[in-house]
Backbone as CSV, one residue per row, in Angstrom:
resi,resn,N_x,N_y,N_z,CA_x,CA_y,CA_z,C_x,C_y,C_z
1,MET,-32.244,15.052,14.873,-31.286,15.321,15.953,-29.714,15.452,15.836
2,ILE,-29.320,16.045,16.252,-27.733,16.157,15.553,-27.462,15.624,17.299
3,PHE,-26.220,15.108,17.604,-25.002,15.146,18.621,-23.426,15.126,18.550
4,LEU,-23.100,16.023,18.810,-21.357,16.231,18.991,-20.890,15.513,20.360
5,ARG,-19.667,13.995,19.783,-19.173,13.467,20.596,-17.563,14.207,20.730
6,LYS,-17.554,15.111,21.550,-16.405,15.810,21.618,-15.434,14.884,20.751
7,ALA,-13.563,15.240,21.021,-13.282,13.909,20.906,-11.705,13.686,22.183
8,ASN,-11.888,15.032,23.098,-11.670,14.484,24.535,-12.223,14.590,25.122
9,GLU,-13.823,14.158,25.048,-14.730,13.634,25.878,-14.629,12.097,26.074
10,ARG,-14.519,11.934,24.462,-14.322,9.903,24.923,-13.356,9.101,26.165
11,GLY,-13.769,7.243,26.101,-12.593,7.174,26.204,-11.282,7.671,26.409
12,HIS,-10.518,7.216,27.429,-9.009,7.346,26.750,-8.149,6.011,27.584
13,ALA,-7.130,5.576,26.736,-6.584,4.507,27.713,-5.039,4.425,27.059
14,ASN,-3.600,4.576,28.008,-2.574,5.456,27.455,-1.587,3.721,27.991
15,HIS,-1.075,2.880,27.215,-0.368,1.749,27.424,0.868,1.983,27.201
16,GLY,0.997,2.861,26.878,2.658,2.849,26.394,3.107,2.675,24.909
17,TRP,2.893,1.256,24.577,3.065,1.069,23.382,1.673,1.371,23.079
18,LEU,0.518,1.765,23.564,-0.536,1.797,22.552,-1.433,3.225,23.066
19,ASN,-1.915,4.505,22.386,-2.115,5.206,23.093,-4.032,5.035,22.047
20,SER,-4.820,4.558,22.666,-6.682,4.519,22.373,-7.397,5.593,22.632
21,TRP,-7.749,5.774,22.390,-8.862,6.825,23.161,-10.356,6.339,22.565
22,HIS,-11.068,6.069,22.573,-12.189,5.000,22.377,-13.834,6.070,22.712
23,THR,-14.304,6.289,21.114,-15.851,6.529,21.252,-16.948,6.212,21.844
24,PHE,-16.727,4.626,21.874,-17.795,3.803,22.377,-16.909,3.103,23.393
25,SER,-18.124,2.610,24.602,-17.467,1.650,25.450,-16.530,0.295,25.039
26,PHE,-15.350,0.173,25.679,-14.561,-0.580,24.680,-13.289,-1.547,25.878
27,ALA,-13.474,-2.236,26.611,-12.731,-3.175,27.460,-12.104,-2.184,28.647
28,ASN,-11.748,-2.211,29.452,-12.383,-1.000,30.859,-12.714,-0.297,30.934
29,TYR,-13.080,0.688,29.992,-13.944,1.725,29.693,-15.109,1.404,29.393
30,TYR,-16.052,2.144,30.472,-17.421,1.895,30.304,-18.301,3.426,30.460
31,ASP,-19.250,3.422,29.309,-20.272,4.705,30.296,-21.314,3.677,29.208
32,PRO,-22.563,3.877,29.642,-23.892,3.038,29.474,-24.193,3.783,28.213
33,ASN,-24.397,5.218,27.999,-24.471,6.581,27.630,-24.021,6.451,25.763
34,PHE,-22.685,5.626,26.104,-21.922,5.078,25.070,-21.542,3.740,24.690
35,MET,-22.553,2.673,24.397,-21.873,1.614,23.702,-22.157,1.250,22.683
36,GLY,-22.297,1.906,21.842,-22.696,1.951,20.730,-23.163,2.804,19.905
37,PHE,-23.606,2.809,18.106,-24.817,3.479,17.536,-24.812,3.247,16.026
38,SER,-26.246,2.021,16.459,-26.701,1.852,15.623,-26.179,0.628,14.774
39,ALA,-25.362,-0.950,14.353,-24.298,-1.221,14.000,-23.231,-0.943,14.311
40,LEU,-22.753,-0.123,14.848,-21.363,0.433,15.230,-21.261,-0.007,16.752
41,ARG,-20.075,-0.621,16.832,-19.962,-0.384,18.338,-18.249,0.172,18.686
42,VAL,-17.818,-0.230,17.907,-16.352,0.571,17.987,-15.537,1.292,17.129
43,ILE,-15.536,2.600,17.639,-14.523,3.599,16.477,-13.383,3.871,17.720
44,ASN,-11.544,3.292,18.185,-10.523,3.152,18.576,-9.976,3.920,17.756
45,ASP,-9.756,5.226,18.285,-8.133,5.990,17.344,-7.437,5.927,17.999
46,ASP,-6.471,4.916,17.118,-5.132,4.197,17.694,-3.619,4.754,17.602
47,THR,-2.890,4.918,18.178,-1.679,5.180,18.094,-0.783,3.848,18.507
48,VAL,-0.080,3.341,17.932,1.291,2.378,18.121,2.453,2.485,17.764
49,GLN,3.255,2.844,18.827,4.460,2.991,18.852,5.474,1.835,18.077
50,PRO,6.594,2.668,16.802,7.168,1.173,16.297,7.578,0.155,17.046
51,GLY,7.265,-0.824,16.936,7.925,-2.518,17.043,6.973,-3.406,17.665
52,GLU,5.723,-2.651,17.566,4.665,-2.541,18.172,3.511,-2.944,18.234
53,GLY,2.610,-4.138,19.021,1.186,-4.332,17.814,0.648,-5.209,19.235
54,PHE,-0.842,-5.658,18.746,-1.395,-6.608,18.616,-1.290,-8.014,19.017
55,PRO,-0.828,-8.430,20.317,-0.304,-9.890,19.348,-1.609,-10.820,18.989
56,THR,-0.776,-12.239,18.270,-2.811,-13.057,17.829,-3.593,-12.320,18.748
57,HIS,-4.901,-12.500,18.722,-6.273,-13.032,19.373,-7.736,-13.188,18.861
58,PRO,-7.907,-13.816,19.326,-9.647,-13.807,18.195,-10.526,-13.512,17.923
59,HIS,-11.818,-13.161,17.040,-12.405,-12.456,17.436,-13.521,-13.759,16.651
60,LYS,-14.935,-12.933,16.681,-16.670,-13.914,16.315,-16.939,-13.072,16.188
61,ASP,-17.623,-13.559,14.313,-19.133,-12.228,14.182,-19.542,-11.340,14.547
62,MET,-18.122,-10.193,13.707,-17.478,-8.359,13.967,-16.980,-8.521,12.428
63,GLU,-17.718,-7.371,12.000,-16.997,-7.070,11.070,-15.533,-6.348,11.275
64,ILE,-15.265,-6.020,10.923,-13.522,-5.470,11.716,-12.931,-4.961,10.545
65,LEU,-13.373,-3.494,10.539,-12.440,-2.594,9.490,-11.073,-1.465,10.372
66,SER,-10.374,-1.649,9.719,-8.655,-0.106,9.989,-8.571,0.433,8.965
67,TYR,-8.445,1.870,8.788,-8.799,2.652,8.107,-6.840,3.702,8.569
68,VAL,-6.159,2.914,7.977,-4.472,3.649,8.420,-4.183,4.695,7.799
69,LEU,-4.079,5.853,8.765,-3.738,7.299,8.724,-2.367,7.809,8.454
70,GLU,-1.794,7.108,10.009,-0.313,7.454,9.371,0.960,5.837,9.733
71,GLY,1.636,5.925,8.902,2.529,4.356,9.077,1.667,3.201,8.126
72,MET,1.485,1.941,9.042,1.236,0.771,8.579,1.599,-0.147,9.033
73,ILE,-0.381,-0.588,9.032,-0.415,-2.014,9.578,0.782,-3.746,8.742
74,GLU,1.170,-4.009,9.904,1.878,-6.229,9.131,0.296,-6.675,9.722
75,HIS,-0.248,-7.133,8.717,-1.444,-8.383,10.064,-1.372,-9.650,8.699
76,GLN,-1.626,-10.459,9.975,-1.562,-11.750,9.899,-2.862,-12.680,10.629
77,ASP,-3.507,-13.258,9.858,-4.664,-14.025,9.926,-4.600,-15.239,9.917
78,SER,-5.469,-16.094,10.888,-5.666,-17.898,11.191,-6.117,-17.835,9.437
79,MET,-6.574,-17.347,9.202,-6.922,-17.915,7.254,-5.471,-17.413,5.613
80,GLY,-4.391,-18.060,6.518,-2.815,-18.006,6.229,-3.184,-16.380,5.099
81,ASN,-3.767,-15.165,5.606,-2.855,-13.938,4.816,-2.152,-13.814,6.515
82,LYS,-1.209,-12.954,5.097,0.190,-11.768,5.709,-0.026,-10.182,4.880
83,GLU,-0.267,-9.620,5.434,-0.400,-8.546,3.975,-0.215,-7.366,5.034
84,ARG,0.141,-6.317,4.320,1.361,-4.928,4.993,-0.491,-4.000,4.468
85,VAL,-0.264,-2.933,5.427,-1.721,-1.845,4.434,-0.710,-0.853,4.808
86,PRO,-1.197,-0.548,3.799,-0.170,1.305,4.295,-0.950,2.729,4.221
87,ALA,-1.025,4.094,5.310,-1.398,4.529,5.188,-2.236,5.380,3.391
88,GLY,-3.687,5.343,3.969,-4.588,5.048,2.876,-5.958,4.503,2.653
89,GLU,-5.260,2.886,3.125,-6.050,2.283,2.539,-6.967,1.932,3.657
90,PHE,-7.964,0.763,3.548,-8.827,0.157,4.175,-8.733,-1.775,4.139
91,GLN,-9.077,-2.112,5.647,-8.805,-4.160,5.985,-10.012,-3.821,6.786
92,ILE,-10.389,-4.594,5.638,-11.698,-5.619,6.195,-11.563,-6.899,6.445
93,MET,-11.892,-7.101,8.014,-11.858,-8.912,8.102,-13.065,-9.082,8.685
94,SER,-13.792,-10.089,7.962,-15.264,-10.995,8.777,-14.422,-11.896,9.492
95,ALA,-14.984,-11.827,10.926,-15.000,-12.714,11.671,-15.222,-13.838,11.488
96,GLY,-16.687,-13.692,11.490,-18.066,-15.033,11.458,-17.901,-15.953,12.249
97,THR,-17.632,-16.589,11.521,-16.908,-18.434,12.623,-16.014,-18.721,13.296
98,GLY,-14.948,-17.810,13.017,-13.976,-17.394,13.838,-12.296,-16.802,13.581
99,VAL,-11.452,-16.367,13.316,-10.512,-16.204,12.945,-9.906,-15.774,14.484
100,ARG,-8.586,-15.623,13.648,-7.370,-15.173,14.954,-6.579,-14.003,13.956
101,HIS,-5.546,-13.458,14.775,-5.715,-12.456,14.095,-4.027,-11.047,14.454
102,SER,-3.173,-10.920,14.310,-2.353,-9.633,15.048,-2.163,-8.471,14.272
103,GLU,-1.816,-7.991,14.544,-1.734,-6.694,13.829,-0.536,-5.893,14.423
104,TYR,0.485,-5.354,13.606,1.679,-4.845,13.836,2.366,-3.677,13.004
105,ASN,2.940,-3.387,14.008,3.808,-2.070,13.442,5.404,-2.323,12.806
106,PRO,5.122,-2.544,11.619,6.588,-3.217,11.145,8.032,-2.019,11.602
107,SER,7.293,-0.941,11.344,8.395,-0.010,11.274,9.138,0.537,12.506
108,ALA,10.524,0.222,12.149,11.648,0.703,13.732,11.596,2.244,14.085
109,THR,11.045,3.316,13.219,11.225,4.667,13.675,9.792,5.255,14.157
110,ASP,8.685,4.709,12.579,7.822,5.626,12.514,6.065,4.806,13.783
111,THR,5.732,5.824,14.304,4.655,5.149,14.937,3.618,5.147,13.393
112,LEU,2.662,4.260,14.161,1.555,4.075,13.273,-0.002,4.670,14.174
113,LYS,-1.219,5.034,13.452,-1.877,5.855,13.666,-2.857,5.030,12.637
114,PHE,-4.268,4.869,13.355,-5.308,4.183,12.599,-6.253,4.234,13.324
115,TYR,-7.437,3.772,12.479,-9.477,3.821,13.194,-9.364,2.072,13.175
116,GLN,-9.633,1.968,14.389,-9.852,0.576,14.067,-11.543,1.061,15.225
117,ILE,-12.401,0.208,13.811,-13.945,0.088,13.981,-14.137,-1.454,13.571
118,TRP,-15.509,-1.633,15.059,-16.503,-2.963,14.530,-17.246,-2.423,14.323
119,ILE,-18.235,-3.333,13.903,-19.525,-3.127,12.641,-20.421,-4.287,13.079
120,ILE,-21.240,-4.161,14.062,-22.198,-5.404,13.910,-22.522,-6.140,12.973
121,PRO,-22.134,-7.518,12.136,-23.330,-7.912,11.273,-24.178,-8.432,11.041
122,SER,-24.875,-8.201,9.747,-26.944,-8.128,10.005,-27.188,-10.358,9.933
123,GLU,-25.893,-10.402,10.215,-26.125,-12.279,10.352,-24.782,-13.128,10.678
124,GLN,-24.839,-13.905,11.617,-23.909,-15.434,12.379,-23.563,-15.719,12.215
125,GLY,-22.188,-16.198,12.030,-21.793,-17.602,11.473,-21.887,-17.899,10.019
126,ILE,-20.765,-16.540,9.567,-20.790,-17.091,7.797,-19.418,-17.092,7.966
127,ALA,-18.947,-17.352,6.416,-17.732,-17.698,6.441,-16.578,-16.224,6.610
128,PRO,-15.462,-16.439,7.178,-14.347,-15.713,7.530,-13.641,-14.983,6.211
129,ARG,-13.759,-14.199,6.128,-12.510,-13.525,4.391,-11.780,-12.239,5.383
130,TYR,-11.314,-11.376,4.350,-10.112,-10.577,3.946,-10.706,-9.904,3.157
131,GLU,-10.344,-8.589,3.132,-9.872,-7.188,2.116,-9.323,-6.063,2.216
132,GLN,-8.886,-5.717,1.746,-8.311,-4.421,1.289,-8.238,-3.611,0.267
133,LYS,-7.854,-2.145,0.747,-7.822,-1.711,-0.565,-7.435,-0.041,-0.636
134,ALA,-7.246,1.238,-1.296,-6.886,2.422,-1.064,-8.171,2.934,-1.511
135,PHE,-8.375,3.684,-0.323,-9.635,4.773,-0.622,-8.410,5.542,-0.854
136,SER,-7.993,6.643,-1.636,-7.425,7.592,-1.425,-7.667,8.793,-1.487
137,ASP,-8.415,9.698,-2.528,-8.336,10.508,-3.475,-8.499,11.590,-2.920
138,LYS,-7.894,12.685,-2.765,-7.100,13.433,-2.484,-8.764,14.996,-2.137
139,HIS,-9.693,14.384,-3.706,-10.995,15.674,-3.351,-11.940,14.831,-3.173
140,GLY,-13.184,15.041,-3.444,-14.988,14.050,-3.808,-14.873,13.500,-2.284
141,ARG,-15.755,12.441,-2.710,-16.444,11.502,-1.644,-16.340,10.284,-2.154
142,GLN,-15.530,8.933,-1.656,-15.962,7.296,-2.612,-16.137,6.716,-1.144
143,LEU,-16.863,5.879,-2.210,-17.708,4.044,-1.304,-16.407,3.610,-1.035
144,VAL,-17.225,3.507,0.355,-15.847,2.467,0.937,-15.912,1.030,1.149
145,LEU,-17.660,0.894,1.994,-18.328,-0.204,2.288,-19.331,0.121,1.714
146,SER,-20.079,-1.206,1.607,-21.410,-1.305,1.185,-22.087,-3.002,1.351
147,PRO,-23.464,-3.361,1.032,-23.828,-4.274,1.502,-23.372,-5.507,0.012
148,ASP,-23.367,-4.384,-1.329,-23.169,-4.851,-2.204,-21.101,-5.407,-3.676
149,ALA,-21.174,-4.473,-2.286,-19.856,-4.274,-3.217,-20.054,-3.356,-4.440
150,ARG,-20.802,-2.512,-4.474,-20.760,-1.432,-6.210,-19.574,-1.166,-6.128
151,ASN,-19.918,-0.733,-7.555,-18.343,0.740,-7.602,-17.098,0.693,-7.064
152,GLY,-15.988,-0.615,-6.252,-15.502,-1.092,-6.178,-15.858,-0.534,-5.087
153,SER,-16.693,-0.583,-4.005,-16.862,-0.944,-2.809,-15.840,-2.010,-2.122
154,LEU,-14.712,-2.031,-0.752,-15.236,-3.103,0.822,-16.980,-3.545,0.280
155,LYS,-17.103,-4.752,0.603,-17.991,-5.483,0.879,-18.282,-5.487,2.435
156,VAL,-19.232,-5.227,2.840,-19.834,-5.335,4.243,-20.903,-6.111,4.243
157,TYR,-21.213,-6.762,5.618,-22.892,-7.795,5.953,-22.949,-7.135,7.074
158,GLN,-23.985,-5.902,6.170,-24.776,-4.718,7.327,-25.101,-4.091,6.447
159,ASP,-26.596,-3.540,5.837,-27.196,-2.670,5.903,-26.674,-1.147,5.791
160,MET,-25.636,-1.042,5.653,-25.081,0.010,5.819,-23.839,0.580,4.326
161,GLU,-23.518,2.052,4.350,-22.637,1.961,3.536,-21.573,3.197,4.309
162,LEU,-20.823,3.336,3.835,-19.553,3.665,4.425,-18.606,4.774,2.984
163,TRP,-18.397,6.237,3.925,-18.485,7.157,2.649,-16.875,7.622,3.135
164,ARG,-16.059,7.845,2.035,-15.137,8.687,2.734,-14.828,9.787,1.637
165,CYS,-15.203,11.575,2.698,-15.535,12.188,1.965,-14.173,13.421,2.535
166,ALA,-13.318,13.705,1.228,-12.005,14.711,1.509,-13.072,15.644,0.764
167,LEU,-12.270,17.168,1.838,-12.668,18.583,1.237,-12.399,19.659,1.172
168,ASP,-12.091,20.497,-0.238,-10.919,21.744,-0.238,-11.864,22.440,1.097
169,ALA,-10.718,23.938,1.630,-11.547,24.928,2.854,-12.594,24.827,1.266
170,LYS,-13.687,25.732,2.086,-14.512,25.542,2.054,-15.757,25.624,0.701
171,GLU,-15.177,24.392,0.466,-16.072,23.061,0.107,-17.548,22.928,0.384
172,GLN,-18.454,22.415,0.296,-20.129,21.364,1.119,-20.677,20.296,-0.039
173,ILE,-20.256,19.758,0.872,-20.853,17.779,0.524,-22.070,18.232,1.138
174,ASP,-22.826,17.719,0.928,-24.305,17.017,0.534,-25.391,15.339,0.627
175,PHE,-25.708,15.230,1.052,-26.454,14.264,1.282,-27.879,14.336,1.307
176,THR,-28.648,12.728,0.853,-30.100,12.795,1.300,-30.267,11.766,2.317
177,ILE,-30.733,11.187,4.025,-30.957,10.868,4.172,-32.799,10.533,3.419
178,LYS,-32.134,8.577,4.026,-33.516,8.149,4.084,-33.885,7.561,5.006
179,PRO,-35.782,7.505,5.434,-36.626,8.190,6.460,-35.862,6.954,6.898
180,ASN,-35.985,7.099,8.741,-35.343,6.348,9.603,-33.687,5.632,9.803
181,ARG,-33.614,6.217,8.953,-31.008,6.096,8.838,-30.850,6.776,9.681
182,ARG,-29.538,6.006,10.197,-28.710,6.695,11.350,-27.420,7.154,10.445
183,ILE,-27.236,8.185,10.811,-25.914,8.935,10.431,-24.796,8.484,11.047
184,TRP,-23.925,8.184,11.218,-22.483,8.822,12.508,-21.022,9.088,11.075
185,ILE,-21.517,10.290,11.612,-19.594,11.371,11.233,-18.818,11.112,12.044
186,GLN,-17.730,10.614,11.407,-15.999,10.656,12.405,-15.479,11.592,11.170
187,VAL,-14.688,12.582,11.743,-13.657,14.260,11.482,-12.705,13.292,11.275
188,VAL,-11.840,13.251,10.585,-10.715,12.488,10.498,-10.032,13.637,10.355
189,LYS,-9.889,14.697,9.776,-8.684,15.806,10.055,-10.118,17.702,9.280
190,GLY,-9.103,18.198,10.185,-9.616,19.618,9.758,-11.221,20.310,10.578
191,GLU,-11.444,20.986,10.147,-12.185,21.996,10.760,-14.163,22.194,9.764
192,VAL,-15.318,20.808,10.173,-16.678,21.364,9.635,-16.945,21.967,10.611
193,GLU,-18.411,22.088,9.462,-19.810,22.158,9.997,-21.233,21.904,8.923
194,ILE,-21.824,20.505,10.079,-22.481,19.774,9.437,-23.866,19.858,10.790
195,ASN,-24.669,20.098,9.351,-26.035,20.300,10.197,-25.994,21.837,10.914
196,GLY,-25.431,22.847,10.884,-24.734,24.314,11.373,-24.246,23.843,13.055
197,VAL,-24.124,22.603,13.068,-22.578,21.853,14.269,-21.308,22.568,13.687
198,ASP,-20.389,22.930,14.381,-18.596,22.767,14.269,-18.246,21.632,14.847
199,ALA,-17.981,20.648,14.058,-16.928,20.105,14.489,-15.615,19.633,13.789
200,THR,-14.342,19.524,14.691,-13.051,20.084,14.518,-12.737,17.688,14.265
201,GLY,-10.635,17.467,14.009,-10.713,16.258,13.461,-10.797,15.522,15.075
202,SER,-11.020,14.596,14.647,-11.317,13.553,15.771,-12.515,13.397,16.635
203,ASP,-13.220,14.421,16.137,-15.180,14.881,16.902,-15.619,13.413,16.004
204,GLY,-16.472,13.366,16.150,-17.745,12.258,16.022,-18.702,12.867,15.963
205,VAL,-19.404,12.603,14.771,-21.164,13.539,15.491,-22.067,12.619,13.957
206,ALA,-22.975,12.203,15.913,-24.400,11.562,16.058,-25.885,12.110,15.330
207,VAL,-25.894,11.948,14.300,-27.286,12.219,12.977,-28.756,11.573,12.594
208,TRP,-29.355,11.990,13.541,-31.926,10.697,13.744,-32.228,12.148,12.913
209,ASP,-33.044,10.704,12.794,-34.202,12.278,12.603,-34.348,13.174,11.727
210,GLU,-33.368,13.426,10.997,-32.981,14.274,9.969,-32.697,14.357,8.607
211,SER,-33.631,15.203,7.022,-33.762,14.479,5.823,-32.445,14.739,4.823
212,SER,-31.680,15.499,5.497,-30.745,16.193,4.960,-29.541,15.889,5.711
213,LEU,-28.639,15.982,5.013,-26.897,16.132,5.478,-26.266,17.016,4.728
214,THR,-25.540,18.683,5.822,-24.898,19.086,4.816,-23.904,19.641,5.525
215,ILE,-22.209,19.061,5.110,-21.263,19.067,5.558,-20.871,20.101,4.947
216,ASN,-20.335,21.333,5.256,-18.780,22.873,4.785,-18.299,22.340,6.009
217,ALA,-16.479,22.773,4.801,-15.631,22.915,5.466,-15.245,23.438,5.319
218,SER,-14.220,24.496,6.890,-13.856,25.762,6.930,-12.927,25.734,6.434
219,ALA,-12.290,24.856,6.541,-10.054,24.398,6.158,-10.369,22.972,5.212
220,GLU,-8.957,22.140,4.705,-8.643,21.366,3.958,-10.136,20.179,5.301
221,SER,-10.339,19.469,4.406,-10.833,18.101,6.221,-11.614,17.173,5.143
222,GLU,-10.750,15.825,5.845,-11.929,14.727,5.929,-12.698,14.192,6.486
223,VAL,-13.794,13.550,6.473,-14.788,12.977,7.605,-14.830,11.642,6.774
224,LEU,-15.888,10.922,7.301,-15.973,8.823,7.605,-17.513,9.400,7.339
225,VAL,-18.222,8.953,6.753,-19.662,8.861,6.630,-20.400,7.878,6.638
226,PHE,-21.095,7.279,7.777,-21.390,6.191,8.857,-23.067,6.171,8.245
227,ASP,-23.509,5.079,7.399,-25.550,5.561,6.660,-25.733,4.136,6.820
228,LEU,-25.712,4.520,8.498,-26.496,3.040,9.680,-27.791,2.349,9.283
229,PRO,-28.510,0.939,9.519,-30.425,0.936,9.731,-30.584,1.485,10.797
230,PRO,-32.074,1.849,10.769,-32.738,2.132,12.254,-32.189,1.154,13.171
231,VAL,-32.108,1.968,14.361,-31.738,0.792,15.354,-33.174,-0.388,16.246
């Protein structure tokens, strides 16, 4: 089965300093049909104005992933980390037993655009931790998240993998899907056909009960492929 989540059908909140599109229910946006997908709980497409950001706030028992598309995040947390995350880098924080953090756009002139992604961990009460790394190859697929941090990927406390795929126009990438897995594809940019379904920038595609995945790009494109556990 293939389900297309069109970008313009997502929840939307414009706070002035923050323009945010919600793939799943979040904050004041609630839709019982979109509470998450497998272990994915939040995919927010956020644009933050220069000098603005999220003040210090708490999290617990959640894997929090940020992928910076434009600009830079300035991150500070109660574990003592104070880092800048530029475009092309992924940042993951395991909130575990509890952590407080802030995220700001440090630029006085440039907007910050990033995906904020929450993943429900497979275990609770883990020690909080923080990692960041660049995954910005212009071509091919890169393993970004895995439970065993293999091949240079970031560790995630869940039975899942996240692949970043950069495709040239008319290029194809294939995946074999193991039985009972759930797949979510987030189209970062471009135009792709996913198992016969057309999708463009900021669309999401849910896939289940399929044995394979074929992504064809009709223009230069980038997609995030989440290989997730059964519901």
